[in-house]
Structure formats: structure tokens, C-alpha cells
C-alpha positions in Angstrom: 144.6 -10.3 37.8 148.4 -11.3 36.4 150.2 -14.6 37.5 153.9 -13.1 37.5 156.1 -14.3 39.5 158.1 -11.1 38.8 157.9 -8.4 41.8 157.2 -4.8 40.9 159.7 -3.6 42.8 162.7 -4.4 45.0 164.4 -3.1 47.9 167.5 -3.9 49.7 165.4 -3.2 53.1 161.8 -2.6 53.9 162.5 1.4 54.4 163.0 1.9 51.0 159.5 1.9 50.6 159.3 5.3 52.1 156.2 7.3 52.0 157.7 9.6 49.1 157.8 6.6 47.3 154.8 5.2 47.7 152.6 8.3 47.3 154.5 9.2 43.9 153.7 5.2 42.8 149.8 6.4 43.9 150.1 3.3 46.9 147.8 4.6 49.8 147.9 0.8 51.4 150.1 -1.5 52.5 150.2 -4.9 53.2 153.1 -6.2 55.4 154.4 -9.6 55.8 156.3 -9.7 59.1 158.1 -12.5 59.4 161.9 -12.2 57.5 160.8 -9.4 55.8 160.5 -6.3 59.3 162.1 -8.7 61.1 163.5 -11.9 62.3 161.1 -15.1 62.9 163.1 -14.5 66.5 161.9 -11.2 67.2 158.6 -11.2 68.5 158.4 -7.9 68.6 158.9 -5.1 66.5 162.0 -3.3 66.6 162.7 0.9 66.6 163.2 0.9 63.0 160.1 -0.8 62.4 158.2 1.6 64.4 159.6 4.3 63.0 158.7 3.5 59.8 155.4 2.6 60.4 155.0 5.5 62.6 156.3 7.7 59.3 153.7 5.8 56.5 150.7 6.9 59.5 151.9 10.5 59.8 151.7 10.1 55.6 148.1 9.1 55.3 148.9 5.6 54.3 146.9 2.6 55.8 149.3 -0.6 57.2 147.8 -4.0 57.9 149.6 -7.2 58.5 148.9 -10.2 56.4 150.6 -13.3 57.4 151.1 -16.6 57.3 152.3 -17.3 60.9 149.7 -18.1 63.6 147.6 -15.5 65.6 150.5 -15.6 68.6 153.2 -14.7 67.1 151.1 -11.9 64.5 149.1 -10.6 67.9 152.3 -10.3 70.0 154.0 -8.7 67.0 151.2 -6.2 66.3 150.3 -5.6 70.3 151.1 -2.4 71.0 151.1 -1.3 67.0 147.1 -1.9 66.5 146.9 -2.5 63.0 144.5 -4.7 61.2 146.6 -8.0 61.2 145.6 -11.1 59.2 147.3 -14.8 60.6 146.9 -17.9 58.8 146.4 -15.8 55.6 147.3 -18.7 53.3 149.1 -16.7 50.9 149.0 -17.1 47.7 145.7 -17.0 48.6 143.8 -13.8 48.5 140.9 -14.0 51.1 142.9 -12.1 53.7 144.3 -9.8 51.3 140.8 -9.0 50.1 139.8 -8.4 54.1 143.1 -6.0 54.7 142.2 -3.8 51.9 138.2 -3.5 52.9 139.4 -2.8 56.6 141.6 -0.3 54.9 138.9 1.0 52.6 141.5 0.4 50.0 141.2 -0.6 46.2 143.9 -2.7 44.5 145.0 0.0 42.1 146.0 1.7 45.5 147.3 -1.0 47.3 150.6 -3.0 47.2 152.1 -5.7 49.6 155.2 -6.0 50.5 156.9 -9.6 51.9 160.1 -11.0 51.4 159.1 -14.7 49.3 158.4 -14.5 45.7 156.0 -18.0 45.5 153.8 -16.3 48.5 154.4 -12.7 48.3 154.7 -11.5 45.2 152.4 -14.2 44.1 149.6 -13.1 46.3 150.1 -9.4 45.3 149.6 -10.3 41.6 146.7 -12.7 42.2 145.1 -10.2 44.2 145.8 -7.6 41.6 147.8 -5.6 43.6 151.8 -4.1 43.2 154.2 -6.3 44.5 157.0 -5.3 46.5 159.9 -7.7 47.6 163.0 -7.5 50.2 165.3 -10.2 50.2 165.0 -11.9 53.6 166.3 -10.4 56.8 167.6 -14.1 58.1 166.5 -16.9 56.1 165.2 -20.1 57.8 167.6 -23.1 56.4 164.9 -25.7 56.9 164.8 -28.0 53.2 161.4 -26.6 52.0 163.1 -23.0 52.1 166.3 -24.0 50.8 164.6 -25.1 47.8 162.3 -22.4 47.3 165.3 -20.1 47.5 166.9 -21.8 44.8 163.5 -21.7 42.6 163.4 -17.8 43.2 166.9 -17.4 41.8 166.4 -17.4 38.5 163.5 -14.7 38.8 165.6 -12.2 40.6 168.1 -12.5 37.8 165.8 -12.3 35.3 164.2 -9.1 37.6 167.9 -7.3 37.6 168.6 -8.1 33.9 165.4 -5.9 33.4 166.2 -3.4 35.3 169.8 -2.7 35.0 170.2 1.1 35.4 
């Protein structure tokens, strides 16, 4: 467990974590946030790009589970045709449902990563559970006051990550 807010890797989109990257990193289980990570809030079901990417992970033997803070109706509808283990109302960054997702996939922390769009929920949750944290920019950010505030707090962390990983 570590209390770092710094993601282990950043991708322009979820597709950056392709099977080759994940295998090279020793990842055999990927826990996924849904909203603004895979699809915007307004899309109740996965699009073709998400479906193709998830199929490529499954074909490569990489287990997938959804761990979302959204409600059961949203998560259930998104996952209805996919059939992956899914954990709504996960209360990230708390780790209870992250541990359940890993058990459902038969995975250990050192071979599991969590991908999401928020530092204070997804990245922190991953690190508290001993997982690697993969961050993507939000697809379409909510513009409510709380989200704007959290995004403002994320900026210095992201700038520090960029300085550290400049090529």
C-alpha cells in the first residue's frame, strides 16, 4: 500500500493500455472505471471501440472487472451484454470492492492495475490496494462545482508527472 497520488502510467485513451503493454507490465487483471474513462456519462452502453478493446484483452487472457462509484442501474446496463464482474457503488478510494474484483478474477495485487480518469478516486484507490494506477483524461468532464474543484487540485500532480516523465 502506498499513499501516492501520482499515476504509474498515463494514456491518451483507454486503448493505450493494449494487451502488449499490459503483458509486458505483468498485468493479468485490469479493473476499470466506466464513466469518463471508457464512455461519457451520457452513453449508457459501451461503444464499438470499447467492445473491441475489451475483446482484445479477453483474447489475450487479461481479466477485466468494472469497479464504479456509479449506481447499479448504470453499471448493470453498461455491462449487460459484456458479462464481466461488476461492482457498482464501490466507494473508491475505499478498497472493499477492489479486493472483491480481484478475488472474482483470481488476481493478486502485483498483477493487477486499475484504470480511471480521477486522481482522488481511481489513482488513490489503486495505490491504497497495492495496485498500479493507470490514468486517462476524462472523455467529457462534468462541469459542476465539485468536479471543477477536484480537477483544479489534480493539475499540479499532473504537471509533476509530466516533468518526471518528459522524454
